[in-house]
C-alpha positions as CSV (number, residue, x, y, z in Angstrom):
1,M,137.2,-26.0,16.7
2,I,135.0,-24.6,19.4
3,M,137.6,-22.8,21.8
4,A,138.2,-24.7,24.9
5,G,136.1,-24.5,27.9
6,I,133.2,-22.7,25.7
7,Q,130.5,-25.6,24.2
8,P,127.3,-24.1,23.5
9,P,124.2,-25.7,23.6
10,T,124.6,-29.1,21.7
11,S,121.4,-28.7,19.4
12,E,121.2,-26.3,16.8
13,A,117.3,-26.9,16.6
14,P,114.2,-25.1,18.7
15,T,113.9,-27.3,21.7
16,A,110.2,-27.0,23.6
17,H,112.0,-24.3,26.1
18,T,114.0,-21.6,25.4
19,Q,117.5,-22.8,27.3
20,R,120.3,-20.3,28.2
21,I,123.3,-20.0,30.0
22,A,125.8,-17.5,31.2
23,L,129.6,-17.7,31.0
24,H,131.5,-15.6,32.7
25,G,135.5,-14.1,32.9
26,I,135.5,-14.6,28.9
27,S,137.8,-12.0,27.0
28,W,136.2,-9.6,24.2
29,Q,139.0,-12.1,22.0
30,T,137.2,-15.1,22.8
31,Y,134.1,-14.0,22.2
32,T,134.9,-12.9,18.8
33,H,136.6,-16.0,18.0
34,L,133.5,-18.0,19.0
35,L,131.6,-16.1,16.8
36,A,133.7,-17.0,13.5
37,E,134.0,-20.4,14.7
38,L,129.9,-20.5,14.8
39,G,129.1,-18.8,12.0
40,D,126.0,-17.0,10.9
41,Q,123.8,-20.7,9.8
42,R,122.9,-21.5,13.7
43,A,120.4,-21.0,15.9
44,S,122.4,-19.9,19.0
45,R,122.5,-16.2,19.9
46,L,125.4,-14.7,21.8
47,A,125.4,-11.6,23.7
48,Y,128.8,-10.8,25.1
49,D,128.3,-7.8,28.1
50,G,132.2,-6.7,29.7
51,G,133.2,-10.3,30.5
52,V,129.8,-12.1,30.5
53,L,128.8,-14.8,27.4
54,E,125.4,-15.3,27.2
55,I,124.4,-18.1,24.7
56,T,120.6,-18.4,23.7
57,M,119.0,-21.3,22.8
58,P,115.6,-20.1,21.0
59,S,112.2,-22.6,21.7
60,D,109.5,-23.3,19.2
61,R,107.2,-20.9,20.6
62,H,110.0,-17.9,21.3
63,E,110.3,-18.7,17.1
64,T,106.3,-18.7,15.9
65,H,105.8,-15.1,17.8
66,K,109.3,-13.6,16.5
67,K,107.6,-14.1,13.5
68,L,104.2,-12.8,14.1
69,L,106.0,-9.9,15.8
70,E,108.8,-9.4,12.6
71,R,105.4,-9.4,9.3
72,M,103.1,-7.0,11.6
73,I,106.2,-4.8,11.5
74,E,106.7,-5.3,8.1
75,T,103.5,-5.1,7.0
76,L,103.6,-1.5,9.1
77,T,106.3,0.0,6.7
78,E,104.5,-1.3,3.6
79,E,100.8,0.1,4.3
80,L,102.6,3.3,5.3
81,E,105.0,3.4,2.7
82,L,108.5,4.1,5.2
83,P,111.7,3.1,4.0
84,V,113.1,-0.2,5.9
85,K,116.0,-2.6,6.0
86,S,115.3,-5.8,8.2
87,F,118.8,-7.5,9.3
88,G,117.3,-10.3,11.2
89,S,119.5,-11.5,14.4
90,T,122.4,-9.7,12.9
91,T,125.6,-9.0,15.3
92,L,125.6,-6.0,16.5
93,N,128.9,-5.2,18.2
94,R,130.8,-2.2,20.0
95,E,134.7,-3.4,20.8
96,D,135.2,0.3,22.5
97,L,132.4,-0.4,25.2
98,E,133.3,-4.2,24.9
99,R,129.4,-5.4,24.5
100,G,127.7,-7.2,21.8
101,A,124.3,-9.0,20.9
102,E,122.0,-11.0,18.6
103,P,118.5,-9.5,18.8
104,D,115.7,-11.6,17.7
105,S,115.2,-9.3,15.1
106,C,116.1,-5.6,14.2
107,Y,115.6,-2.5,11.7
108,Y,116.6,0.3,10.1
109,I,114.0,2.9,9.6
110,Q,114.7,6.4,10.5
111,N,118.1,5.8,9.7
112,V,117.8,3.6,6.7
113,N,119.3,5.7,4.4
114,R,122.6,5.6,6.3
115,I,122.9,1.9,6.2
116,V,121.7,0.8,2.8
117,G,123.8,-1.0,0.5
118,R,126.6,-1.8,3.8
119,Q,127.5,-3.9,6.2
120,I,126.6,-3.1,10.2
121,D,129.4,-1.1,11.9
122,L,128.7,0.1,15.0
123,S,131.7,1.9,15.5
124,M,130.6,5.0,12.6
125,D,126.9,3.3,12.0
126,P,123.8,4.3,14.6
127,P,121.8,1.1,15.8
128,P,119.3,0.0,14.9
129,D,115.6,1.6,15.0
130,L,113.7,-1.2,16.2
131,I,114.8,-4.0,18.0
132,I,112.1,-7.3,18.5
133,E,112.9,-9.7,21.7
134,V,111.1,-12.4,22.3
135,D,111.6,-13.8,26.3
136,I,109.6,-17.0,26.8
137,S,111.0,-18.5,29.6
138,S,113.9,-16.6,30.5
139,P,114.9,-12.7,31.0
140,S,116.9,-10.6,28.4
141,G,117.5,-7.9,31.3
142,R,121.6,-8.1,29.8
143,R,121.1,-7.8,26.6
144,F,118.4,-4.9,27.4
145,D,121.5,-3.1,29.0
146,I,123.4,-3.8,25.9
147,Y,121.1,-2.3,24.1
148,R,121.4,1.0,26.1
149,Q,124.7,1.1,25.5
150,L,124.5,1.0,22.4
151,G,121.7,3.4,22.0
152,V,119.3,1.4,20.2
153,P,116.1,3.5,20.9
154,E,112.6,1.3,20.5
155,I,112.4,-2.3,21.6
156,W,109.1,-4.6,21.2
157,R,109.4,-6.9,24.0
158,Y,107.6,-10.0,24.0
159,S,107.2,-11.7,27.6
160,N,104.2,-13.7,29.8
161,G,101.8,-13.6,27.4
162,R,102.3,-10.3,26.3
163,V,104.3,-7.4,24.4
164,Q,105.3,-4.2,25.9
165,L,107.2,-1.2,24.0
166,Y,110.0,0.7,25.4
167,R,111.8,3.8,24.1
168,L,115.3,5.0,25.3
169,E,115.1,7.7,27.3
170,D,117.6,9.2,29.8
171,A,119.9,6.6,29.4
172,A,116.9,4.3,30.6
173,Y,114.4,2.0,28.7
174,V,110.4,2.9,29.8
175,P,107.4,1.9,29.0
176,C,106.1,3.4,26.3
177,D,102.5,4.0,24.2
178,P,101.9,4.1,21.4
179,S,105.1,3.2,19.2
180,P,107.4,6.0,18.7
181,T,108.1,4.4,15.4
182,F,104.2,3.8,14.1
183,P,102.4,6.2,15.8
184,L,99.0,4.6,14.8
185,V,100.0,1.3,17.0
186,T,99.3,0.9,21.1
187,T,99.9,-2.0,23.0
188,E,96.9,-2.9,23.2
189,V,96.2,-3.4,19.3
190,I,99.2,-5.2,19.2
191,N,98.2,-7.8,21.8
192,Q,94.9,-8.2,20.2
193,F,96.0,-9.0,17.0
194,L,98.2,-11.6,19.1
195,Q,95.9,-13.4,20.9
196,Q,93.2,-13.8,17.9
197,A,96.3,-15.2,16.0
198,D,96.0,-18.3,18.0
199,T,92.8,-19.2,16.2
200,Q,94.2,-18.4,12.5
201,D,97.0,-19.3,10.5
202,D,99.0,-16.6,9.6
203,T,98.0,-15.5,6.0
204,A,94.6,-14.9,7.4
205,F,96.5,-12.9,10.3
206,V,98.2,-10.8,8.3
207,R,95.6,-9.6,6.2
208,S,93.6,-9.1,9.2
209,W,96.1,-6.4,10.6
210,R,96.7,-5.1,7.0
211,R,92.8,-4.4,7.2
212,W,93.1,-2.7,10.5
213,I,95.9,-0.4,9.2
214,R,94.3,0.8,6.6
215,Q,91.0,1.3,8.0
216,Q,93.5,3.7,10.3
217,L,94.7,5.6,7.4
218,A,91.6,6.4,5.8
219,S,89.8,7.3,9.3
220,T,92.6,10.0,9.8
């Protein structure tokens, strides 16, 4: 049973538009109880920031762009032969900070050896090295602040039809180019390929992206 006074969006399927609601005055205990009751098999994503609970229902477009960015990152790690561990939209919580969020997707790359074979425990483990955030119709400012406090070093954010890369610098996220994790990748290249994706199926898109990566590696 969902706790009294807290009703997440009723639909668990992606919708035409991303839905987001914020509830104030929510305790950490209520937030963690709600996570447990909702379980893992759900479309909604929760973020908790010192008493404010944000519930998001992704749209169809949101999921499409998220998947494209995931495949770009996973193809990069394959072609560059980088170790990687994907945790998808897993819950990232720090009880001591009373902060928690569920990114669209997250990856351990530089710190993969510290997390393989384990459940994430941010009280002792590093945060993911890279996070994907897709904003179709609502901003991710609150989640950015949560990731800042958790110490996530890099974010790929899709908004207004384009991707912007961010790195954590002096306790703030600043736009960056190229990617700190993948120095051969720039925002211009990512956005050029995302534009091409509108006229390609996913298999053709990944083949084109893989071919470009191999060309860059061959020229270095």
